[in-house]
C-alpha positions as CSV (number, residue, x, y, z in Angstrom):
1,M,-41.1,19.3,-51.8
2,Q,-37.7,17.3,-51.9
3,R,-35.7,20.4,-51.1
4,I,-37.8,21.0,-48.0
5,D,-37.3,17.2,-46.9
6,R,-33.6,17.6,-47.2
7,I,-33.6,20.8,-45.1
8,D,-35.6,18.9,-42.4
9,R,-33.0,16.0,-42.6
10,I,-30.2,18.6,-42.1
11,L,-31.9,20.3,-39.2
12,S,-32.4,17.2,-37.5
13,L,-28.8,16.0,-38.0
14,T,-27.3,19.4,-36.6
15,V,-29.9,21.2,-34.3
16,K,-30.9,18.1,-32.4
17,P,-27.6,16.9,-31.4
18,F,-26.5,20.6,-30.5
19,A,-29.7,20.8,-28.2
20,F,-29.1,17.6,-26.5
21,I,-25.5,19.2,-26.0
22,L,-26.9,22.4,-24.7
23,S,-29.3,20.5,-22.4
24,A,-26.6,18.4,-21.0
25,F,-24.4,21.5,-20.3
26,S,-27.3,23.1,-18.8
27,S,-27.9,20.1,-16.5
28,Q,-24.2,20.2,-15.6
29,N,-24.2,23.8,-14.9
30,Y,-27.6,23.3,-12.7
31,L,-25.9,20.5,-10.8
32,R,-22.9,22.3,-9.9
33,K,-25.1,25.5,-8.7
34,S,-26.9,23.0,-6.5
35,M,-23.8,21.6,-5.0
36,N,-21.8,23.0,-2.1
37,R,-18.3,24.4,-2.9
38,N,-16.9,20.9,-1.4
39,L,-18.8,18.9,-3.9
40,Q,-18.0,21.4,-6.8
41,Q,-14.5,21.2,-6.2
42,L,-14.7,17.4,-6.1
43,F,-16.6,17.4,-9.3
44,D,-14.1,19.7,-11.0
45,I,-11.0,17.5,-9.8
46,A,-12.9,14.7,-11.4
47,Q,-13.3,16.1,-14.8
48,K,-9.5,17.4,-15.3
49,P,-7.5,15.6,-17.8
50,E,-4.6,15.4,-15.3
51,R,-4.6,15.5,-11.7
52,L,-1.6,16.3,-9.2
53,A,-1.8,14.1,-6.1
54,V,0.0,13.6,-2.9
55,G,0.3,9.8,-1.9
56,L,1.2,9.0,1.8
57,M,2.5,5.6,3.3
58,S,3.7,5.0,6.7
59,G,4.3,1.3,7.3
60,T,4.6,-0.9,10.0
61,S,8.5,-0.3,10.2
62,L,7.7,3.2,11.7
63,D,11.0,4.5,10.0
64,G,9.1,7.5,8.6
65,L,6.5,9.2,6.2
66,D,6.7,8.4,2.6
67,I,5.5,11.4,0.4
68,A,5.0,10.9,-3.5
69,L,3.7,13.6,-5.5
70,C,2.4,11.9,-8.5
71,R,0.4,13.1,-11.6
72,F,-2.3,11.0,-13.2
73,S,-4.3,11.0,-16.2
74,G,-7.1,8.4,-16.9
75,H,-8.2,5.9,-14.6
76,D,-8.5,1.8,-14.5
77,M,-6.3,0.4,-17.0
78,S,-6.0,3.4,-19.0
79,T,-4.3,5.2,-16.1
80,R,-1.2,7.1,-16.9
81,F,1.3,8.0,-14.1
82,D,4.4,10.1,-13.5
83,L,6.2,10.3,-10.5
84,V,7.0,14.1,-9.9
85,N,8.9,13.7,-6.6
86,F,9.4,11.6,-3.4
87,M,10.7,11.8,0.0
88,T,10.8,9.9,2.9
89,V,10.6,12.1,6.1
90,P,12.3,10.2,8.8
91,Y,10.3,9.9,12.0
92,G,12.0,11.0,15.5
93,D,12.6,8.9,18.5
94,D,10.0,10.4,20.6
95,Y,7.1,10.0,17.9
96,K,8.3,6.1,17.4
97,K,8.0,5.5,20.9
98,D,4.5,7.2,21.4
99,I,3.4,4.9,18.6
100,Q,5.0,1.7,19.6
101,Q,2.8,2.2,23.0
102,I,-0.3,1.3,21.1
103,F,1.3,-0.6,18.3
104,A,0.3,-4.3,17.5
105,K,-0.9,-4.8,21.2
106,K,-4.2,-6.4,22.3
107,Q,-4.3,-4.1,25.3
108,V,-3.4,-0.1,25.0
109,D,-4.1,3.0,26.8
110,L,-7.3,4.1,25.2
111,E,-6.5,7.7,25.9
112,K,-3.2,7.5,24.3
113,L,-4.8,6.0,21.3
114,C,-7.4,8.7,20.8
115,L,-4.8,11.4,21.3
116,L,-2.5,9.5,18.8
117,N,-5.1,9.6,16.0
118,A,-5.6,13.2,16.2
119,Y,-1.9,14.2,16.7
120,T,-0.8,11.9,13.8
121,G,-3.3,13.5,11.3
122,S,-1.7,17.0,12.4
123,F,1.7,15.7,12.3
124,H,1.3,14.2,8.9
125,A,-0.1,17.5,7.6
126,Q,2.7,19.6,8.7
127,L,5.0,17.2,7.0
128,I,3.2,17.4,3.8
129,L,3.5,21.2,3.9
130,D,6.9,21.3,4.8
131,T,7.9,18.9,2.2
132,L,5.8,21.0,-0.8
133,R,7.6,24.1,0.3
134,Q,11.0,22.2,-0.2
135,W,9.7,21.1,-3.9
136,H,8.4,24.7,-4.5
137,I,4.7,23.4,-5.1
138,E,1.9,25.6,-4.0
139,R,-0.9,23.8,-2.0
140,K,-3.6,25.0,-4.4
141,E,-1.6,23.2,-7.2
142,V,-2.2,19.8,-5.4
143,D,-5.7,18.2,-6.2
144,F,-5.9,15.8,-3.4
145,I,-4.0,13.8,-0.8
146,A,-4.3,10.0,-0.4
147,S,-3.2,9.0,3.0
148,H,-2.8,5.3,4.3
149,G,-2.5,6.4,7.8
150,Q,-0.6,4.5,10.5
151,T,-1.7,0.8,11.0
152,I,-2.1,0.2,14.7
153,Y,-3.7,-3.2,14.7
154,H,-4.5,-5.7,11.8
155,A,-7.0,-8.2,12.9
156,P,-8.2,-10.8,10.3
157,K,-10.7,-13.3,11.4
158,R,-8.3,-16.2,10.8
159,L,-6.0,-14.5,13.5
160,H,-8.4,-13.3,16.3
161,G,-10.4,-16.5,16.1
162,L,-13.7,-15.0,17.5
163,P,-16.4,-16.5,15.7
164,N,-18.9,-13.6,16.1
165,Y,-16.5,-10.8,14.9
166,P,-15.4,-10.0,11.4
167,N,-12.2,-9.3,9.7
168,A,-10.8,-5.7,11.1
169,T,-7.8,-3.4,10.8
170,L,-7.3,0.0,12.2
171,Q,-5.1,3.1,10.9
172,I,-4.8,6.3,12.9
173,G,-4.0,9.8,11.6
174,D,-7.4,11.5,11.1
175,A,-7.8,12.7,7.2
176,D,-10.1,15.7,8.6
177,H,-6.9,17.0,10.3
178,I,-4.9,16.6,7.3
179,A,-7.6,18.3,5.0
180,V,-8.1,21.2,7.2
181,K,-4.7,21.9,8.0
182,T,-3.3,21.4,4.4
183,G,-6.3,23.0,2.6
184,I,-6.4,19.9,0.2
185,I,-9.2,17.4,-0.1
186,T,-8.0,14.1,1.5
187,I,-8.8,10.6,0.8
188,S,-8.1,7.8,3.5
189,D,-9.1,4.8,5.4
190,F,-9.1,2.7,2.3
191,R,-8.8,-0.6,3.8
192,Q,-12.3,-0.5,5.5
193,K,-14.0,-0.5,2.3
194,H,-12.1,-3.8,1.2
195,I,-13.2,-5.5,4.6
196,A,-16.9,-4.3,4.3
197,A,-16.9,-6.0,0.7
198,G,-15.3,-9.4,2.3
199,G,-11.8,-8.9,2.0
200,E,-9.2,-8.8,4.7
201,G,-8.3,-5.3,4.3
202,A,-4.9,-6.3,3.0
203,P,-3.0,-6.3,0.8
204,L,-4.2,-3.7,-1.2
205,A,-1.5,-3.6,-3.7
206,L,-3.2,-5.7,-5.9
207,Y,-5.2,-2.9,-7.7
208,G,-2.3,-0.7,-8.4
209,D,-0.1,-3.6,-9.4
210,V,-2.6,-5.0,-11.8
211,I,-3.2,-1.3,-13.3
212,L,0.7,-0.2,-13.3
213,G,2.5,-3.7,-13.5
214,S,0.5,-5.9,-16.0
215,K,2.3,-6.8,-19.2
216,Q,0.9,-9.0,-22.0
217,G,3.0,-12.2,-22.5
218,E,5.2,-11.8,-19.4
219,N,4.6,-13.6,-16.1
220,R,5.4,-11.0,-13.6
221,I,5.6,-11.0,-9.7
222,L,5.6,-7.8,-7.9
223,L,7.2,-8.3,-4.5
224,N,7.1,-5.9,-1.9
225,I,9.3,-6.6,1.2
226,G,8.1,-4.0,3.7
227,G,7.4,-4.6,7.5
228,I,5.6,-7.7,5.9
229,A,6.5,-9.4,2.6
230,N,3.6,-9.6,0.2
231,L,3.3,-10.1,-3.6
232,T,1.1,-9.9,-6.7
233,W,1.4,-12.4,-9.2
234,L,0.5,-10.9,-12.8
235,P,0.1,-13.6,-15.5
236,G,1.1,-12.9,-18.9
237,N,-2.1,-14.0,-20.5
238,S,-3.9,-10.9,-18.5
239,N,-6.6,-13.3,-17.1
240,G,-7.8,-11.3,-13.9
241,A,-9.0,-14.7,-12.5
242,E,-5.5,-16.0,-12.3
243,V,-4.2,-12.9,-10.3
244,V,-2.9,-13.7,-6.8
245,C,-2.2,-10.9,-4.2
246,T,-1.2,-12.0,-0.9
247,D,1.1,-11.5,2.1
248,I,3.7,-14.2,2.5
249,G,5.1,-13.6,6.0
250,P,7.7,-11.5,7.8
251,G,9.6,-9.0,5.7
252,N,11.4,-6.6,7.8
253,T,9.7,-6.5,10.8
254,L,11.5,-9.4,12.8
255,I,14.8,-8.0,11.9
256,D,14.2,-4.4,12.9
257,A,12.8,-5.7,16.1
258,A,15.9,-7.8,16.9
259,C,18.0,-5.0,15.8
260,R,16.1,-2.6,18.0
261,E,16.2,-5.1,20.8
262,F,19.7,-5.9,20.8
263,F,21.8,-3.4,19.0
264,N,19.9,-0.2,19.7
265,K,19.5,0.0,16.0
266,A,16.4,0.9,13.7
267,F,17.4,-1.8,11.1
268,D,20.3,-3.8,9.9
269,E,22.0,-1.4,7.4
270,D,23.6,-3.2,4.4
271,S,23.0,-6.3,6.1
272,A,26.0,-6.0,8.3
273,I,24.8,-7.8,11.0
274,A,23.2,-10.6,9.5
275,F,26.4,-11.1,7.4
276,S,28.5,-11.1,10.5
277,G,26.3,-14.1,12.0
278,K,25.7,-17.5,11.3
279,V,22.2,-19.0,10.4
280,N,20.9,-21.3,13.0
281,N,19.3,-24.1,11.0
282,D,17.3,-25.4,13.9
283,L,15.8,-22.2,14.8
284,L,15.0,-21.5,11.3
285,Q,13.1,-24.7,11.0
286,A,11.1,-23.9,14.2
287,L,10.3,-20.6,12.9
288,L,8.9,-22.2,9.4
289,V,6.6,-24.6,11.7
290,H,4.2,-21.7,12.0
291,P,0.9,-22.7,10.5
292,F,0.7,-19.3,8.9
293,F,3.1,-20.4,6.1
294,K,1.0,-23.5,5.3
295,E,-2.1,-21.5,4.9
296,A,-3.6,-20.9,1.3
297,A,-3.5,-17.7,-0.3
298,P,-4.7,-15.3,-0.4
299,K,-3.9,-14.2,3.2
300,T,-2.8,-11.4,5.3
301,T,-0.6,-10.9,8.5
302,G,1.2,-8.3,10.7
303,P,3.5,-7.9,13.7
304,E,0.5,-9.1,15.7
305,L,1.4,-12.4,14.5
306,F,5.3,-12.2,13.8
307,N,6.8,-10.4,16.6
308,L,9.6,-11.3,19.3
309,E,7.4,-13.2,21.2
310,Y,7.0,-15.7,18.4
311,V,10.7,-15.8,18.0
312,K,11.1,-16.5,21.7
313,Q,8.8,-19.4,21.7
314,A,10.7,-20.9,18.5
315,Q,14.1,-20.4,20.3
316,Q,12.8,-22.4,23.5
317,T,11.2,-25.2,21.1
318,S,14.5,-25.6,19.5
319,N,16.9,-25.1,22.6
320,T,18.5,-22.0,20.7
321,T,18.2,-19.4,23.4
322,H,21.8,-19.3,23.8
323,I,22.6,-18.2,20.3
324,S,24.5,-14.9,19.8
325,A,22.3,-11.6,18.8
326,N,24.4,-11.5,15.5
327,D,23.3,-15.4,14.8
328,L,19.7,-14.4,15.6
329,V,19.6,-11.7,13.0
330,A,21.2,-13.8,10.3
331,T,18.5,-16.4,11.1
332,L,15.6,-13.8,11.0
333,S,17.0,-12.7,7.5
334,A,17.1,-16.1,6.3
335,L,13.5,-16.7,7.5
336,T,12.4,-13.7,5.3
337,A,14.2,-15.0,2.4
338,Q,13.4,-18.8,2.6
339,S,9.6,-18.2,3.4
340,I,9.5,-15.8,0.3
341,N,11.5,-18.5,-2.0
342,T,9.3,-21.3,-1.0
343,F,6.0,-19.7,-1.4
344,I,7.0,-18.5,-4.8
345,S,8.6,-21.7,-5.7
346,N,5.4,-23.5,-4.5
347,S,2.6,-21.3,-6.0
348,F,3.9,-20.2,-9.5
349,I,5.4,-21.7,-12.6
350,D,7.0,-20.0,-15.5
351,V,8.0,-17.0,-13.6
352,D,9.8,-14.5,-16.0
353,H,10.5,-11.5,-13.7
354,I,10.2,-10.9,-9.9
355,L,10.5,-7.1,-9.4
356,L,11.3,-5.9,-5.7
357,S,10.1,-2.8,-3.8
358,G,10.0,-1.6,-0.2
359,G,13.0,-1.4,2.5
360,G,13.9,-5.2,1.8
361,A,14.9,-4.4,-1.6
362,R,18.0,-2.8,-0.2
363,N,18.6,-5.7,2.3
364,P,21.7,-7.5,0.5
365,F,21.5,-10.8,2.5
366,V,17.7,-11.2,1.6
367,V,18.2,-10.1,-2.0
368,N,21.4,-12.5,-2.5
369,Q,19.1,-15.4,-1.2
370,L,16.3,-14.5,-3.6
371,Q,18.8,-14.3,-6.6
372,Q,20.5,-17.6,-5.8
373,N,16.9,-19.2,-5.9
374,F,15.7,-17.3,-9.0
375,P,18.9,-16.6,-11.1
376,D,18.3,-13.9,-13.7
377,K,15.0,-13.2,-12.6
378,I,15.3,-10.7,-9.7
379,G,14.8,-7.1,-10.7
380,N,13.0,-4.1,-9.1
381,T,10.1,-1.9,-9.9
382,A,12.3,0.7,-11.4
383,D,12.2,-1.3,-14.5
384,L,8.5,-0.1,-14.5
385,G,9.4,3.6,-13.8
386,I,8.3,3.2,-10.2
387,D,10.7,4.2,-7.3
388,P,11.0,0.8,-5.2
389,D,10.9,2.9,-2.1
390,A,8.0,5.2,-3.4
391,K,6.0,2.2,-4.4
392,E,3.4,2.0,-1.8
393,A,2.8,5.7,-1.6
394,I,2.4,5.7,-5.3
395,L,-0.1,3.0,-5.1
396,F,-2.4,4.9,-2.4
397,A,-2.3,7.8,-4.5
398,L,-3.6,5.7,-7.2
399,L,-6.3,4.5,-5.2
400,G,-7.2,8.0,-4.5
401,N,-7.4,8.5,-8.2
402,E,-9.6,5.6,-8.6
403,A,-12.1,6.8,-5.8
404,L,-12.4,10.1,-7.7
405,C,-12.6,9.1,-11.4
406,G,-12.5,5.1,-11.7
407,E,-14.9,2.0,-11.6
408,P,-14.7,-1.0,-9.4
409,L,-12.0,-3.3,-10.9
410,V,-13.1,-7.0,-11.4
411,I,-10.1,-9.1,-10.5
412,G,-10.8,-12.6,-9.8
413,N,-12.8,-13.1,-6.5
414,N,-11.3,-10.1,-4.8
415,P,-13.6,-7.3,-3.8
416,A,-14.6,-5.1,-7.0
417,V,-14.9,-1.9,-4.9
418,L,-13.7,1.9,-4.9
419,M,-11.8,2.6,-1.7
420,G,-11.5,5.6,0.3
421,K,-13.4,8.2,2.6
422,F,-13.2,11.9,1.7
423,S,-12.5,14.6,4.0
424,F,-13.1,18.2,3.0
425,P,-11.1,21.3,4.0
426,F,-14.0,23.2,5.0
């Protein structure tokens, strides 16, 4: 009798769990058979131990399309990441001029906007295919594309001031065109979910910065100087409630606009123009008077606010319309540096490291002023294994990985959501 009881116990410990596994396996197979092939592919990708992704970023500087080929394993705080390859494909002048017709303007040609939404998706798809060929990567090897799109207008409620309307933002470059033309599942339009959940749609670097940039015992600032300067404060105590992610003010956008306007150049290479000019303090102080700089973080902004019209108004207020174009570029460069320096100094204590990324990380004039204010603390995200030029494209690839495999991250009062919309190739 005792022997029979022992056999029963052994069977209960072996057969029952095995039956449960078989049942789960059968259910999984049933679910797979009941899915269409798009959903089956999505299911299979999410279950893979590693995923190969293309991250895309096209910023407000309109210099080109950043394409990052990334390998991910895991998700959330267990994410492991490798940058396999990276390239920025420069935009031609004709495309830039097309985008500038509808960029950061309250009134635009609606037909032009409609056409460029479709055209940009197809254009980006072709750039992806061309780049994958250069890298000798077959499209079937890529699990998904994560596309930021091209921001056309950013309208937080603080900026538009219309009481009956919410925060809003618009990126073009339709992802269905990317998915169909590349044959690769594409995840896009990340900012809309953030807004729907109560955020302003920016900056989205928060989620990737926390996952890839946090370090116990080290107070870090990840500072991205793109068209707009933004940062993420990562406290060394790993307390998510203390994390801050916010726009600061203009990064390269005013410098680039002045270079286009007065020098017919896309940007101030090696800060040659800024170093040849002299900072006009009267104009600098007039620029810094803008109420955005005094608003509490987190906050967002864009070229809709910081543009040459804003500069002209400050020149009129400060009686500096006579200054040379070189002095103007020097002053706008000083504005970027001083607004960053002031914000960090007033907002955080015991900063251990400030790690730069974005085009502004290669602006010697701005970087020198940051180093003077924070000696021995300025580095760049290469210290984290993240190419500073590739960082934003990497972060959108990471958001795509989270959309597939992750769970919403709770980081203070920030929206805990998974972002991105799925577009299928067929």
